[in-house]
C-alpha positions as CSV (number, residue, x, y, z in Angstrom):
1,M,-20.3,-4.1,-5.1
2,N,-21.2,-0.5,-6.4
3,N,-24.2,-0.4,-8.4
4,D,-23.3,3.3,-9.4
5,P,-23.3,3.4,-13.5
6,D,-20.8,6.4,-12.7
7,N,-18.4,4.5,-10.9
8,A,-18.8,1.5,-13.1
9,T,-15.3,0.1,-14.5
10,E,-15.0,1.7,-18.4
11,L,-14.2,0.1,-21.3
12,T,-12.4,1.4,-24.4
13,Q,-11.2,0.4,-27.7
14,I,-7.3,1.1,-28.5
15,S,-5.2,0.2,-31.1
16,L,-3.0,-3.0,-30.5
17,D,0.5,-1.9,-29.6
18,I,3.8,-3.2,-31.4
19,D,4.3,-6.2,-29.0
20,D,1.1,-7.8,-30.2
21,P,1.6,-9.7,-33.4
22,G,-1.9,-9.1,-34.9
23,S,-3.1,-7.2,-38.0
24,G,-3.7,-3.6,-36.1
25,V,-7.4,-4.3,-35.5
26,P,-8.4,-2.6,-32.5
27,C,-8.2,-4.2,-29.5
28,V,-11.0,-4.2,-26.8
29,K,-9.3,-3.3,-23.5
30,L,-10.5,-2.7,-19.9
31,K,-9.8,0.9,-18.6
32,S,-9.2,1.1,-15.1
33,K,-11.2,3.1,-12.7
34,L,-8.5,2.9,-9.9
35,R,-6.2,5.9,-10.5
36,K,-2.3,4.5,-10.4
37,V,-0.4,6.2,-7.8
38,P,3.4,5.4,-6.7
39,D,3.9,2.2,-5.0
40,W,4.5,3.4,-1.1
41,A,6.1,-0.1,-0.1
42,L,8.2,-1.3,-2.5
43,N,11.8,-1.4,-2.0
44,D,13.9,-4.5,-3.0
45,L,17.2,-5.4,-1.6
46,P,20.3,-4.9,-3.9
47,D,22.1,-7.8,-4.5
48,S,24.9,-6.6,-6.9
49,T,28.6,-7.3,-7.1
50,Y,29.3,-3.9,-5.4
51,E,27.0,-4.6,-2.2
52,K,29.0,-8.1,-2.2
53,V,32.5,-6.1,-2.0
54,K,31.1,-3.7,0.5
55,F,30.1,-6.7,2.7
56,W,33.2,-8.7,3.0
57,T,35.3,-5.6,2.9
58,L,33.7,-4.2,6.3
59,V,33.6,-7.6,7.6
60,L,37.5,-8.8,6.9
61,S,38.2,-5.2,8.1
62,G,36.4,-5.6,11.2
63,V,34.6,-2.6,10.8
64,V,31.0,-4.3,10.9
65,L,32.1,-5.9,14.2
66,I,33.4,-2.4,15.8
67,R,30.3,-0.7,14.8
68,V,28.0,-3.6,16.3
69,V,29.7,-3.4,19.7
70,L,29.5,0.4,19.8
71,F,25.8,0.2,18.8
72,I,25.2,-2.0,21.6
73,V,27.1,0.1,24.2
74,F,25.5,3.3,23.4
75,L,22.1,1.7,23.4
76,L,22.7,0.4,26.7
77,L,24.0,3.8,27.9
78,G,21.0,5.3,26.7
79,G,18.7,3.1,28.2
80,L,20.5,3.7,31.5
81,C,19.9,7.2,31.6
82,G,16.2,6.8,30.7
83,L,16.2,4.2,33.6
84,V,17.4,6.9,36.0
85,A,15.3,9.7,34.5
86,A,12.4,7.6,35.0
87,I,12.9,6.4,38.5
88,G,9.5,7.5,40.5
89,V,8.4,9.8,38.0
90,D,4.7,10.7,38.3
91,P,2.8,8.9,35.5
92,D,0.3,11.7,34.9
93,P,1.5,12.9,31.3
94,Q,-0.1,16.6,31.9
95,K,2.4,17.4,34.7
96,P,5.5,18.6,33.2
97,W,8.9,16.9,34.9
98,P,11.0,18.6,37.3
99,R,14.3,20.2,35.4
100,W,16.7,17.6,36.9
101,R,15.1,14.7,35.2
102,T,15.1,16.3,31.9
103,W,19.0,17.2,32.6
104,V,19.4,13.2,33.4
105,A,17.6,12.3,30.2
106,T,19.8,15.1,28.0
107,P,22.7,12.7,27.2
108,I,20.1,10.5,25.3
109,M,20.8,13.1,22.5
110,F,24.4,12.4,22.2
111,F,23.8,8.6,22.6
112,S,21.2,8.9,19.7
113,R,23.9,10.8,17.6
114,C,26.3,7.9,18.2
115,L,24.1,5.3,17.1
116,L,23.4,6.9,13.9
117,F,27.2,7.4,13.4
118,C,27.7,3.5,14.2
119,A,24.9,3.0,11.6
120,G,26.9,4.5,8.8
121,F,25.6,8.2,9.1
122,H,28.8,9.9,9.7
123,W,27.9,13.4,8.5
124,I,24.3,14.6,8.2
125,E,23.1,17.5,5.8
126,I,20.8,20.0,7.7
127,D,18.8,22.9,6.5
128,D,17.2,24.6,9.7
129,R,14.9,27.2,8.4
130,Q,13.0,27.6,11.5
131,K,11.9,31.4,12.8
132,T,9.2,30.5,14.9
133,K,8.9,27.1,16.5
134,G,5.9,25.2,16.9
135,Q,5.5,22.9,20.0
136,M,4.4,20.3,17.6
137,V,7.1,18.4,15.1
138,V,5.8,16.7,12.0
139,I,8.0,14.2,10.3
140,A,7.3,13.1,6.4
141,P,8.0,11.0,5.1
142,H,8.6,8.5,7.7
143,T,11.0,5.7,6.4
144,G,12.3,3.8,9.6
145,L,14.4,3.6,12.7
146,M,16.8,6.2,11.6
147,D,14.0,9.2,11.7
148,S,13.7,8.6,15.6
149,F,17.2,8.2,16.2
150,F,17.7,12.0,14.4
151,I,14.4,13.4,16.0
152,T,15.8,12.2,19.5
153,W,19.3,13.8,18.7
154,Y,18.2,17.1,17.1
155,F,15.1,17.9,19.5
156,L,14.9,15.3,22.4
157,P,11.3,15.5,21.9
158,S,7.9,13.6,23.4
159,P,6.8,11.0,20.6
160,I,3.6,9.5,20.8
161,S,3.8,5.8,20.8
162,K,1.7,2.7,21.4
163,S,1.3,1.4,25.3
164,A,2.8,-1.6,24.6
165,V,6.2,-0.2,24.3
166,R,6.5,0.8,27.8
167,N,7.1,-2.8,28.5
168,I,10.0,-3.4,26.2
169,P,13.5,-3.4,27.6
170,I,15.8,-0.4,27.1
171,F,13.1,1.2,24.4
172,G,10.3,1.4,27.1
173,S,13.1,3.3,29.3
174,L,14.0,5.3,26.9
175,C,10.5,6.5,25.6
176,I,9.8,7.1,29.5
177,A,12.7,9.3,29.5
178,L,11.4,11.2,26.5
179,Q,7.9,11.8,28.3
180,T,6.3,9.9,25.4
181,I,2.7,10.0,25.5
182,F,1.4,6.7,25.2
183,V,-1.6,5.5,23.3
184,D,-4.0,2.2,23.4
185,R,-5.0,2.0,19.9
186,D,-7.8,-0.4,20.8
187,N,-9.4,2.0,23.6
188,S,-10.7,5.0,22.3
189,K,-12.7,6.6,25.1
190,E,-11.3,5.2,28.3
191,G,-8.3,4.7,30.6
192,P,-5.1,6.6,31.0
193,Y,-3.9,5.6,27.4
194,S,-7.2,6.1,25.5
195,R,-7.2,8.0,22.3
196,K,-9.3,10.6,24.2
197,K,-7.0,11.2,26.9
198,V,-4.2,11.4,24.5
199,I,-5.8,14.3,22.5
200,E,-6.3,16.2,25.7
201,T,-2.6,15.6,26.7
202,M,-1.7,17.0,23.3
203,K,-3.7,20.1,23.8
204,V,-2.1,20.6,27.3
205,R,1.4,20.2,26.0
206,S,0.9,22.2,23.0
207,N,0.1,25.2,25.0
208,D,2.7,24.7,27.5
209,T,6.7,25.1,26.9
210,Q,7.3,23.5,30.0
211,F,6.9,20.5,28.2
212,P,9.6,19.2,25.5
213,R,8.4,19.4,21.9
214,M,6.1,16.9,20.7
215,C,6.7,14.9,17.7
216,I,4.6,12.8,15.2
217,F,4.9,10.8,12.2
218,P,1.3,11.8,11.0
219,E,1.4,8.8,8.3
220,G,1.3,6.5,10.7
221,T,3.3,3.9,9.2
222,T,6.4,3.6,7.2
223,N,6.9,4.0,3.4
224,N,9.6,3.9,1.0
225,G,10.3,7.6,0.6
226,G,9.0,8.2,-2.9
227,C,5.6,9.3,-1.9
228,V,4.0,11.5,0.9
229,M,0.9,9.4,2.4
230,Q,-2.0,10.9,3.7
231,F,-1.8,12.4,7.2
232,K,-4.1,11.6,10.3
233,K,-5.5,14.4,11.9
234,G,-4.1,13.6,15.6
235,A,-1.4,16.1,15.6
236,F,-3.3,18.9,14.1
237,T,-6.3,18.7,16.3
238,P,-5.2,21.2,19.1
239,G,-5.0,23.7,16.0
240,Q,-1.5,25.1,17.0
241,P,1.3,25.7,14.6
242,V,3.5,22.8,13.6
243,T,7.2,22.5,12.6
244,P,7.3,20.2,9.3
245,I,10.6,18.3,9.4
246,L,11.3,17.0,5.8
247,L,13.6,13.7,6.3
248,T,15.3,12.2,2.8
249,Y,18.2,9.4,2.3
250,P,19.6,10.2,-0.8
251,N,21.9,6.7,-1.4
252,E,22.8,5.9,-4.5
253,Y,23.0,2.4,-4.1
254,Y,20.5,1.3,-1.0
255,N,17.3,2.6,-0.1
256,C,17.2,2.3,3.9
257,A,13.6,2.9,4.2
258,C,11.8,-0.1,6.1
259,S,9.3,-1.3,3.5
260,G,8.8,-4.1,1.3
261,R,11.6,-6.6,1.3
262,N,13.6,-4.3,3.6
263,G,11.9,-4.9,6.8
264,S,13.0,-2.9,10.2
265,D,15.9,-5.1,11.3
266,M,16.7,-5.8,7.9
267,S,17.2,-1.9,7.4
268,L,19.6,-1.6,10.0
269,I,21.7,-4.5,9.5
270,R,21.9,-3.4,5.8
271,C,22.8,0.0,7.0
272,I,25.5,-1.4,9.0
273,F,26.9,-2.6,6.1
274,Q,27.4,0.1,4.0
275,F,30.6,2.6,3.5
276,H,28.6,5.6,4.3
277,N,24.7,6.3,4.4
278,R,23.5,9.9,3.4
279,M,20.4,11.8,5.3
280,K,19.2,15.2,4.6
281,A,17.0,17.1,7.0
282,V,14.9,20.5,6.1
283,I,13.3,21.9,9.0
284,L,10.8,24.3,8.0
285,D,9.7,27.5,9.5
286,A,6.6,26.8,11.6
287,Y,3.3,26.3,9.6
288,E,0.6,28.7,11.3
289,P,-3.2,27.3,10.4
290,N,-5.7,30.0,9.7
291,E,-9.1,30.0,11.2
292,E,-10.8,27.5,9.0
293,E,-7.8,25.1,9.4
294,K,-8.0,25.2,13.1
295,A,-11.7,24.4,12.9
296,D,-11.1,21.4,10.5
297,P,-8.2,19.1,11.7
298,E,-8.2,17.3,8.5
299,K,-8.0,20.1,6.0
300,Y,-5.0,21.4,8.4
301,A,-3.6,17.8,7.9
302,R,-4.0,17.8,4.3
303,N,-2.6,21.1,3.7
304,V,0.6,20.5,5.7
305,R,1.0,17.4,3.7
306,D,0.4,18.9,0.4
307,Y,2.9,22.0,1.7
308,M,5.5,19.3,2.6
309,A,5.2,17.2,-0.5
310,K,5.8,20.3,-2.6
311,E,8.9,21.2,-0.5
312,L,10.0,17.6,-1.5
313,N,8.7,17.6,-5.1
314,L,7.2,14.1,-4.1
315,P,3.6,13.0,-5.1
316,T,0.9,12.8,-2.4
317,T,-1.3,9.5,-2.1
318,E,-4.3,8.6,-0.1
319,H,-2.6,5.3,1.2
320,S,-3.2,4.9,4.9
321,Y,-3.9,1.8,7.3
322,P,-5.9,-0.4,4.9
323,D,-3.0,-0.4,2.7
324,M,-0.8,-1.1,5.2
325,F,-2.6,-4.0,6.7
326,L,-3.0,-5.4,3.1
327,G,0.7,-5.5,2.3
328,M,1.3,-6.7,5.7
329,E,-1.1,-9.6,4.9
330,G,1.4,-11.0,2.0
331,A,4.6,-10.4,4.1
332,S,3.4,-12.2,7.1
333,W,2.8,-15.5,5.5
334,K,5.3,-18.6,5.6
335,E,6.8,-17.7,2.1
336,P,6.3,-13.8,1.9
337,Y,4.6,-12.3,-1.0
338,Y,5.0,-8.6,-2.3
339,F,3.1,-6.9,-4.7
340,D,2.8,-3.5,-6.5
341,A,0.7,-1.3,-4.1
342,T,0.1,1.1,-6.8
343,F,-3.9,1.7,-5.8
344,E,-5.5,2.8,-2.8
345,M,-7.8,0.8,-0.3
346,C,-10.2,3.7,-0.4
347,E,-10.8,4.1,-3.9
348,V,-11.4,0.1,-4.0
349,K,-13.8,0.6,-1.6
350,K,-15.1,3.7,-2.9
351,M,-15.4,1.9,-6.6
352,Y,-16.3,-1.4,-5.8
353,S,-17.5,-1.6,-2.3
354,M,-14.7,-4.4,-1.6
355,E,-13.5,-3.9,2.3
356,L,-9.8,-4.9,3.1
357,D,-11.0,-8.5,4.3
358,D,-12.3,-9.0,0.5
359,C,-8.9,-8.0,-0.7
360,K,-6.7,-10.0,1.8
361,L,-8.6,-13.1,0.1
362,L,-8.1,-12.0,-3.3
363,L,-4.6,-11.4,-2.6
364,K,-4.2,-15.0,-1.5
365,R,-5.9,-16.3,-5.1
366,F,-3.6,-13.9,-6.8
367,A,-0.6,-15.2,-5.1
368,E,-1.5,-18.9,-5.9
369,I,-2.1,-18.0,-9.9
370,D,1.3,-16.2,-10.0
371,K,3.7,-19.1,-10.1
372,E,6.7,-17.1,-10.6
373,K,6.2,-15.2,-7.6
374,G,7.1,-12.0,-9.0
375,G,4.1,-10.0,-7.8
376,S,2.3,-10.1,-11.0
377,I,0.3,-13.0,-13.2
378,S,2.3,-13.5,-16.0
379,L,1.6,-14.3,-19.8
380,E,1.9,-18.3,-19.3
381,S,0.6,-18.1,-15.7
382,F,-2.7,-16.6,-17.5
383,K,-2.6,-19.3,-19.9
384,T,-2.7,-22.0,-17.5
385,L,-5.3,-20.1,-15.1
386,L,-7.8,-20.3,-18.5
387,H,-6.4,-23.3,-19.8
388,L,-4.9,-21.3,-22.9
389,Q,-2.2,-23.6,-23.7
390,T,-3.3,-24.8,-26.8
391,A,-5.4,-21.4,-27.8
392,E,-4.5,-19.1,-30.8
393,E,-1.6,-17.1,-29.7
394,E,-3.2,-13.7,-30.8
395,H,-6.5,-14.7,-28.8
396,T,-4.4,-15.5,-25.7
397,R,-2.5,-12.3,-25.9
398,R,-5.7,-10.3,-26.8
399,L,-7.6,-11.8,-23.8
400,Y,-4.3,-11.1,-21.5
401,S,-4.1,-7.4,-22.7
402,F,-7.6,-6.9,-21.9
403,F,-7.1,-7.2,-18.4
404,D,-3.4,-5.6,-18.2
405,T,-5.0,-2.1,-17.6
406,A,-1.6,-0.3,-17.2
407,D,-0.4,-1.6,-20.9
408,N,2.9,-2.6,-18.9
409,G,2.9,-6.4,-20.3
410,A,1.9,-7.8,-17.0
411,I,-1.4,-8.2,-14.6
412,E,-1.0,-6.7,-11.5
413,F,-2.8,-6.8,-8.2
414,K,-4.9,-4.0,-8.9
415,D,-5.9,-5.3,-12.4
416,F,-7.0,-8.4,-10.5
417,L,-9.2,-6.5,-8.3
418,E,-11.0,-4.7,-11.4
419,G,-11.1,-7.9,-13.2
420,V,-12.9,-9.6,-10.3
421,A,-15.4,-6.7,-10.1
422,L,-15.9,-7.0,-13.6
423,V,-17.3,-10.7,-13.5
424,S,-19.2,-9.8,-10.6
425,S,-22.9,-10.0,-10.5
426,S,-23.2,-6.1,-10.0
427,S,-21.3,-5.2,-13.0
428,T,-23.2,-3.9,-16.1
429,V,-24.5,-5.9,-18.9
430,A,-22.5,-3.9,-21.4
431,E,-19.2,-4.8,-19.6
432,K,-20.1,-8.3,-19.4
433,T,-20.6,-8.1,-23.1
434,T,-17.2,-6.7,-23.8
435,L,-15.5,-9.4,-21.6
436,A,-17.6,-12.2,-23.4
437,F,-16.5,-10.6,-26.9
438,V,-13.1,-10.9,-26.1
439,F,-13.0,-14.3,-24.7
440,S,-15.1,-15.9,-27.7
441,D,-12.6,-14.0,-30.3
442,K,-10.5,-17.4,-30.6
443,Q,-8.8,-16.1,-33.5
444,G,-7.7,-12.8,-31.9
445,V,-9.1,-10.9,-34.9
446,G,-11.2,-8.5,-33.6
447,S,-14.4,-10.1,-34.5
448,V,-16.7,-13.3,-33.7
449,T,-18.3,-16.2,-35.3
450,A,-21.2,-18.5,-34.5
451,Q,-19.0,-21.1,-33.8
452,N,-16.9,-18.9,-31.3
453,I,-20.1,-17.9,-29.4
454,N,-21.1,-21.7,-29.1
455,T,-17.5,-22.9,-27.9
456,A,-17.8,-20.5,-25.1
457,A,-21.0,-22.4,-24.5
458,E,-19.7,-25.7,-24.8
459,E,-16.8,-25.1,-22.7
460,A,-19.0,-23.8,-19.8
461,K,-21.0,-27.2,-20.0
462,K,-17.7,-29.2,-20.0
463,L,-16.8,-27.3,-16.6
464,G,-20.2,-28.0,-15.1
465,L,-21.1,-24.0,-15.0
466,I,-24.1,-24.6,-16.9
467,D,-26.7,-27.4,-17.2
468,E,-27.5,-27.3,-20.9
469,I,-26.0,-25.3,-23.5
470,A,-29.3,-25.0,-25.7
471,P,-30.3,-21.3,-24.4
472,Y,-26.8,-20.0,-25.2
473,L,-26.4,-21.2,-28.9
474,V,-26.9,-19.0,-32.1
475,D,-27.1,-20.2,-35.7
476,D,-25.4,-18.4,-38.8
477,K,-29.0,-17.0,-39.1
478,A,-28.8,-14.9,-36.1
479,I,-25.5,-14.1,-37.1
480,D,-26.4,-12.9,-40.7
481,E,-29.5,-10.8,-39.0
482,F,-26.9,-8.4,-37.0
483,D,-23.9,-8.7,-39.6
484,K,-24.3,-5.5,-41.5
485,D,-21.1,-5.9,-43.8
486,K,-22.1,-9.4,-44.4
487,D,-18.6,-10.9,-43.7
488,G,-19.8,-13.6,-41.8
489,R,-18.4,-12.3,-38.6
490,L,-19.6,-9.9,-36.1
491,S,-17.6,-7.0,-34.9
492,L,-18.0,-5.6,-31.2
493,A,-20.9,-3.2,-32.3
494,E,-22.7,-6.0,-33.9
495,Y,-22.0,-8.4,-31.3
496,E,-23.5,-5.9,-28.7
497,E,-26.7,-5.7,-31.1
498,L,-27.1,-9.7,-30.9
499,V,-26.5,-9.8,-27.0
500,A,-29.2,-7.0,-26.9
501,S,-31.5,-9.6,-28.5
502,K,-30.2,-12.6,-26.8
503,E,-28.5,-11.5,-23.6
504,S,-28.1,-15.2,-22.3
505,I,-25.4,-15.6,-24.8
506,I,-22.7,-13.6,-22.9
507,E,-23.0,-15.9,-19.4
508,P,-20.9,-19.3,-20.8
509,A,-18.0,-17.1,-21.1
510,V,-18.2,-14.7,-18.3
511,E,-18.8,-18.2,-16.0
512,V,-15.7,-19.6,-17.5
513,I,-13.8,-16.5,-16.2
514,K,-15.0,-16.2,-13.1
515,S,-14.7,-20.2,-12.5
516,Q,-11.1,-19.8,-13.2
517,F,-10.3,-16.7,-11.4
518,G,-11.6,-18.9,-8.3
519,V,-13.5,-16.1,-7.0
520,C,-16.5,-14.1,-6.9
521,F,-17.4,-11.3,-4.6
522,E,-20.5,-13.2,-3.4
523,S,-18.1,-16.5,-2.3
524,I,-15.8,-13.8,-0.9
525,K,-18.5,-12.3,1.1
526,K,-19.7,-15.3,2.6
527,K,-16.3,-16.7,3.4
528,V,-15.8,-13.4,5.4
529,E,-18.7,-13.7,7.1
530,E,-18.3,-17.1,8.1
531,E,-14.8,-16.5,9.6
532,R,-16.4,-13.6,11.5
533,D,-19.1,-15.6,13.2
534,A,-17.0,-18.2,13.9
535,K,-14.4,-15.7,15.5
536,M,-17.5,-14.3,17.4
537,T,-18.7,-17.8,18.8
538,T,-14.9,-18.5,20.0
539,G,-14.9,-14.8,22.0
540,E,-12.0,-13.5,19.4
541,I,-14.3,-10.5,18.5
């Protein structure tokens, strides 16, 4: 956890909104330290009447059958061209091919356009602004398979792909025919597919026009097209000009991006079941790096990313591989689980020192609490979690609102992460004091009594979280000492003064919430370490 007070979770006071049935008494609320960013993965599958009409119209008319058959035929023909072009090829990626091999591979461009046509992309809007051409082509946002079909048709470039693709039937031959630069992501220094070798090859090809132009999706993963994610520096390491390409799919009813519930296979299938799919490609003039950018690939990548995002009028985010792996974690379960990825893992690590493995465990617990499986904790699930079914409605709403950092009527996974951080051992006394105050305010009136404070201790004792309740009890005399307005109740400011004189009184409330969350940072770290030790013992690591 982060012990830096400058990065500590902030607590603020805001007025109750109109949805709260209270009297307008200021409601203590947790202020998020994680900036809210666009959800890079969210992409639900439409299930409207119009979608069903399209489905049955295309099926009964035979259009779908024709599209599928032609798609397979064109894919096989492209694979055949790739197979012939790759016969006896020199495996050295730094040697250009003889011209005849390139000629044999050229029909792949035509077949790629045919594949797009079969998938419903009958015409494509292209705005080509190239005056000078960079040997490196960078595409964003990367939304899926259709990006690759378009780039292959328009440029016939050399992509960069993981080495395992070489062994996939048809696609492996196609990749070899495109003079793909293969990379072994698990090997950074040695071997023909190591990252070191790939960078060397990129530098060679970026200075030699005998090679086809290289194409890279610098985001490193697909997203829903609603933002431009962090660019990896690989494409920018050679320090050569790059040609930015902006690909968008302005469909009105269906987003074909391979993200969220719309995975790669589903995206292709749903595209085939559309009357027509729209694609727009803007090919910008080559971006010439200055000397500072040539010396700093990360800055070069960031500036190109910002330039492309500005042209697209899209926000940028720092989502990267950890965010992708966290999203894949939920999607890989027997019952796939999807959540709002409106935060960045780099910020979670910076603010709360939580690693990816920690967040995976938290996601599992979050999904267990989310009984409706809607990607957030509802008020009813929250009541069940904290056993508040019989509590005052206003108290429950205030406590729920405390964790609802976005104030949107739902506790999202981001809120849950910050809630766990709040009840961890490294959070400040001031933070825990405010949480204990909200929990103890059983009537939801913005103040507490001695009975409220003692009830929290009794709950903790009943749950076996404390051995004795005596150290945590207060009497009316103690309340009266800090009750400045003599109304028999303590406001938050008065409660803070009481805690300053007897800090132990906040522990029961914090422990109750911690136990009901079912997680605390220390137990998570212990579990992760045990799992890693087990893998090391069995040789998995």
